N, C-alpha and C positions, 0 to 999 in steps of 0.2 A: 445467760445464756449457754447453750450445750458444751461443753468443751472437745474439742478433735480425741479429746483420747477417749471421753465417756462415748463419743457417736461411733469409734471404730468400735471400741467395745460393745456396742449394741448391733451394729451390722455386724458384725462378727460372730455372736449370739444369735444373732435369728437366723439368716441366712444361711449359717453349719444349720443349725438344727431340722434347715427344711429339708436339707440333705444328710444323708448319713451313710459315709462308704460300709458298706459290709462284705464278706466270706462270702462265698457262695456254700451252702451245703451241699456236700457231695454225695453220689452215692453207687451202688454198687447191683448189679443184677447178671441175671445170663438169660441167653435165648434156648431153643427147645432142644438144641443141641450141644448146651451145656459150654456153649461158649460167654467169654464173661466178658461184660461190658462197663465200664468207668464211664461217670458224667460228672457233670458240676466243676471241671479242672479247665484251665484257660483254654484244652480244647478236649472235647469227649473222644473217647479212643476205645475200640475192638481190640481184647489181646486173645481170645481165641481159646480154644479146649487147655485145658491143665497142661496135657504134655510141652506149650509152647511157655511155660510161665518161669522155668529153671532157664531159660536165657538169660546174659546178663551183655548189651542193655537188653532188653525186651521186644521184642519186638512187636509192632501195633497198629493198626488201622485208624486215622484221624474222621473220624464222622460229616456228621455234615451237620451245620448248627441253623440251617434254613428252617422256621417254626419253631426251633429250641427256645422251653423255657430257658430264663434266664440262672432256675437256683438258686434265688435270694428270698425265699419265705420263710418267713419263723419259725418254722413244722414240718416242712420240706420232708416227704415219705416216696418209699418207691416198691411197687408193689409187683411180681411178672404172675402173668395171666396167664400160664401153660399151656391150653389149648386153644389161645388164639395169638400165641409167642408176640406176646407184647408185653412191653411194660409200662405203667400207667403212675404218673409223678401226682399226689397231691400237694396242695401250695407250694409249689414250683415258683410262683410269678407271684410277688408281693402286689402288683396291682391289679391281681385277678383272683385271691387264695383260694375262691371255691371253686374255679373250674379243675378240670382234671383234663392235664399232658398225656398225651399219648405217643408212645415209640414204639412202632414197629418194626422187631426185626427181619420179619421179610419182603417190603420194601424200603429200611433202611431209612423211614421218614418219621418226620412229628406232624402232631394234629392236636387241637382243641377243646373239649366238650366241655359245652357249656351245662352247669351245676347249679342246683337253686342250694342253699344251703339252709336252707329251710329250720332252722332254728339251732345249728351247728357249726361251732367254732374252730375255721380251721386253725386258728392260729393254735389252739390247745389240745384239737379231739388226739386220738389215739384208736388207729385204726388196724386188721387186719384184712385180707382177701382170698375168701373161700376158693379155693381151686372146682371145683366140682359146680358150683352154681354159679361162680365169676358172681359174683355178691359181697360187697363191702359190709362190714359190722365195723362201726364206731361209736366207740364212749367221748363223748363231749358235754362237760360240765356233769351230773349226776345221770345223763339218761345214755340209753340205749340206740344208735339208731342201725338201719343199712343201706343202700345204696347199691341198685341191682344195674350191672355192668352190660348186662345181654352177651353179645357177641362180637363186643366190639373192639376190632384192632387197631381200625381207626376213624375220628370222630364220625358223629352219622347224621350231624348238622342240627338235631333235638335238643331240647334239653332235659336235662334228667333231674330227680331231686332226693334227698335224704329223704327215709323217712320214720317214721318213730316208732321204734319196737316195743320197750319196756322201761324203768328206771329199775335200775338193781337196786336190790337192799344195801348194798355193802359200798354206796357209793352217794348215799343219802347224807345231806347233815353236814358233807367234808368228810367222813368216817374213814374212807382211804382215797386219799386226792389225787394220787400217783399210780394206780391199777398199770398190769403191763399183761398184754395182752399175747397168747401161742396160741397158735392152729396147728392143730393133725385131727385124722380122723374123724373134718366136718365136725370137730367142736373148740370152742374156743374157751383154754386156756387161763382165768385173770388170776394174776401170780402178783406177789406185791401186797399184800394182804394183813399184815398181821403176823400171820404163823408160818415158822419154816417148815418148808415139804409140803405144805397144804396148796392146794389151789381153789376156786370155785370153775364151776364147769357151764358152759351154756352148749345145749346140744340144736345146731341150727336146721335140722331138718325138720323140726320138731319145734323152734323157737321154743324153748323151756330150758329154762336154768334150772338147773339140779339142785335143791334143798340144802343138803348138807356139802359139808369140804371133799372134794377127792384127797387122802393121803400119796403120795409119792415117794417111795419109800428107797435110797439110795443104793445098790448094788453093791457097793464098797462094804464090809464087814466094818461095822465100829462106825459109821459115816454119820454124818448127823444130817443130809440131804442138802437143798438145795435154799438161800437163804430168803427171806421176804426181803428182796431192795429191788429198787426200781434196775432198769438195764433196756438191754435189745435182745428180740429173738428173729428166727427164720426158720421156716418149714424147710423141713429133711426131705426132698423132691424127692419122686420115686417115678417112672414111667408112666408114658400115659394111660396105662390100664391100669393102674393105682394109686390109689388115693394116699397121701402123706399119712405115714401112721408113727414119725419123730420130730424136734422142734429142737432147735437147739436155745440155750440161753445164755447170755454174758452179764453179769450183774452190774452195776455201772462202776465199782470198785476193778472192777477185771480180775476177781480173785480166782475165778477158776471159770473153764468152760462145763455149761453145762449141758447133758442131753438126755430131753424126758422123750422116754417112751412107752405112749398114752394105751398099749394095747396090754404091758404089762405094770401100769404107773406104779415107774421105778424110774430113777433117777441117775445116770454116770459122769462122774464127775471127770475132765479131762485138764490137759495143764491150760496154766490160766495164758492169756494173750501178752506177750513182752511191751507193747502200748498199750498203754488202757485209753488214750484218748478216742474211744468210741464213736462214730456217728453212726454207725447200722453193720449189721451185717447183712448179708446169705446165704444162701447153701443149695446146692445142685444133690445131687445124689450122691457125689462119696467127697463130696468139701465145703471147709464152712470158711467164706471170705469175711474179714473186717477190712473196713475202711476208716480213719482217725478223723479229727479233725483238720490235720495237715495232708491231709490226701495219703497221706500212705498207705498201701495196701498189705495184708499179710494174709497166709492162708493156712489153714488146718486141716489136711486130711481125716478122711471118716471114711470107716468099713461099717457100714450095714449091716455084716455079717460076721463079723469077729469081735464083740466087744473088746476080751483081752489084747486086741493089738494093738485100739485105741489109745491106751497106757502106754504108749510110745509114741506118738505123735506129737509132733513140735507145731508147734505156728514157724512160716517163712513168708521172709519179706518177698514181694515181687523188686524187680531191677527199675521201676516206673520213676521218673523227678518230671511230673510237669505237677505246674506249682495251683493251688487251687485259683478257681478263677473271682474276681471282684467287682463289685459294682455298685452302685449309689440304691438305695431306698429313699423314697419320700417318707419323711416324718413329721410327725406335729413338734414344733418347738420349743423350748421351756420358756416357761412366761417371768425367769426370772434375769430382771436389770442386773448384769453385771457391769461394773465399773471399769473395765480394765482393757487393756488394747491384747489382744490374741499374740501370741508366741511366734516371734518373727521367724519367719523359715530362711532370709539372707544371713550369707556370714557375718563372724564382728559379733560384738557386746550384746548378749539379749535383753543387755539392761539400760543401752539407751531410750532413752525420749522419742515418740515419735517425731516427725518434723509436722511442725501446724500447716490447717489446712487452710486453700486458701478462699475467698469470699467463694469465691465461682463453686471449688471443689465444694466446699459447706454446703454448699445451695443445691448440687447434686448429689452428696451423699444426703441429706434429709428429703430429697424427692425419692431417692431407693430406697430410703429406709421407710415413707410412709408407702411406697408400692409395698413392699418388703410386709408390712403390716396388713396390708389390708389383703394379699394372701393367704394371712392367716386368719383374718376373720372369717375368710370364705371356706375355711376347713371345716367352722362349726358352723 
């Protein structure tokens, strides 16, 4: 007969496997007036333009959560659609990872756009949003896909789908498993392809992958250029009349901040962030903003017209204290059977044996366990 200790262990492993406590993945974004927004914390906030950021405590406006995704996806990514004053959130909801959630900065409201994954994997794809065409391009597995967002500032109620573009040579046979995508001048720059200071370039308007690697020389005398490493990028925006010509790159190790100039094919190496636990970065015209895994926000001033001045720029922390939101994800439980009781949450000795189950409690527990396993089988 199953002992009470074993049964408690089975129940704990089975039921705890069905729900996992997760932290949200926070993100930051700008509106067309270069006001900063923060999403994925216990409450979302608008912080206004850079002139407001020095205040301590920081003044903020709490945003409505109606229709908001929980930001609990495994691969949440956020993108600014400049012409439509909207934020697009990929994989913002673990229950509908293929759909895109849209926040309209104009109406301060959320909507959900139905998306057909069409071969893409929302949990692993990496994407950029082209400003001029409002088209997403994403690497998923070994293939490049596109998704036309049209003029969406809110859901149109229709269903859109990713479309296959090509299978880049550098993604085949897991040659470079974690390319990084940076966007400027309607060109996608693929980083982390094994060679420092070189990128692969895809020309969006001609759907053309340039055959040769493109060198990006450091402007610093004797500099080695940016490293071939995984990391985070953000296009540095201009006004409505001009496409971006620069993007920022933070390597995952936080060793420096690099700004790519795609007109001169050069990079500038700036100060490293003080906090290395980057979730994502975003940029306006003159500010590069970093949000960390703990929800802390840092920013670096950037002067697009005076490269020398940027060497004196330092990262500063915003005085915002809002915890990252938490929630639950439904997951497939472990199939292992662990004959142990869960750690007690009560005060006192954790080594005390659990009290014996009564016959009725044992029957109820067995019935509950049966329901749990029935639920398990329904998942497959």
